[in-house]
C-alpha positions, -999 to 999 in steps of 0.1 A, spaced: 102 744 869 133 726 881 160 707 862 141 674 865 111 689 848 132 704 821 148 670 815 114 654 814 102 680 789 132 672 767 125 635 769 89 640 760 98 662 731 121 635 717 94 609 722 70 632 703 94 635 675 99 597 674 61 592 674 57 618 646 83 602 625 68 568 628 34 582 620 43 595 586 71 572 575 54 538 578 85 519 566 121 524 556 128 538 521 145 505 512 111 488 512 124 462 537 96 457 562 115 432 584 137 459 599 109 482 608 108 520 608 137 526 631 162 505 611 164 526 579 168 562 568 145 575 595 167 559 621 197 578 607 178 611 607 165 607 642 198 594 656 216 624 640 192 649 655 194 633 690 231 631 687 233 668 678 210 676 707 232 658 731 263 676 718 245 709 721 235 701 757 271 693 766 284 724 750 259 751 758 266 753 795 233 767 808 239 779 844 216 773 873 207 809 873 198 808 836 178 776 841 158 793 869 152 824 847 141 803 817 118 782 840 102 814 852 95 825 816 80 791 808 60 791 841 47 826 832 33 813 799 23 779 811 -14 788 811 -11 795 773 15 768 764 -5 738 778 -38 746 759 -18 754 727 1 721 729 -31 702 738 -50 717 708 -21 709 685 -21 672 696 -59 670 692 -59 686 658 -30 664 647 -49 633 658 -80 645 640 -60 649 608 -44 614 612 -79 599 617 -92 617 586 -62 604 565 -67 568 577 -105 567 573 -117 546 545 -130 555 521 -108 586 519 -128 618 521 -107 646 505 -130 674 520 -126 660 555 -88 656 551 -85 692 538 -107 706 566 -87 688 593 -54 699 577 -67 735 576 -78 733 612 -43 720 622 -27 748 603 -45 774 624 -34 758 656 2 756 643 0 793 636 -13 801 671 14 780 687 41 795 665 31 830 676 32 819 713 66 802 707 80 834 692 68 854 722 84 830 747 116 828 727 118 866 727 118 865 765 143 836 767 168 850 742 182 878 765 188 852 792 214 834 770 249 846 762 260 854 726 280 821 726 249 801 737 228 818 710 254 810 684 255 773 695 217 772 692 217 788 658 244 763 646 224 734 660 193 745 641 213 751 609 230 717 612 197 699 619 181 717 589 210 708 566 209 671 578 171 670 571 176 684 536 204 659 529 182 631 542 153 640 519 177 642 490 189 606 497 154 591 498 147 569 469 183 566 458 
């Protein structure tokens, strides 16, 4: 996997995050429908996360050798990553359809949610295995930057939720 593919994967991830946000946040917390979903609190949250991601990218300094090693780890697990991601997307879509179906069917929604939960668990275990292989490729400083990024993103999300409805 070359740098172009890694960049494409990053762009697709951001697009997925944006699509997810719009799926469960139908309108801004202000109640103003004219501005649309990306002109309220959700915009602030997403913009903040993307901004932090861009800062991380500029600071982390992944070398070409590290990129190649990380790409090799991902390639090694690609036969498991693709089906896991595909299953997650399918299960998420099934849950969305169950939620939107009228009249609402609580049993169907709960079944779809439980189904998605199992797929999330499977993908999480796979992610942990891949991360365990990638972690030694990174320097202590790079790991610290990643940990700070995750902590800052989590803190911003918590602060964002605390501001909803105010």
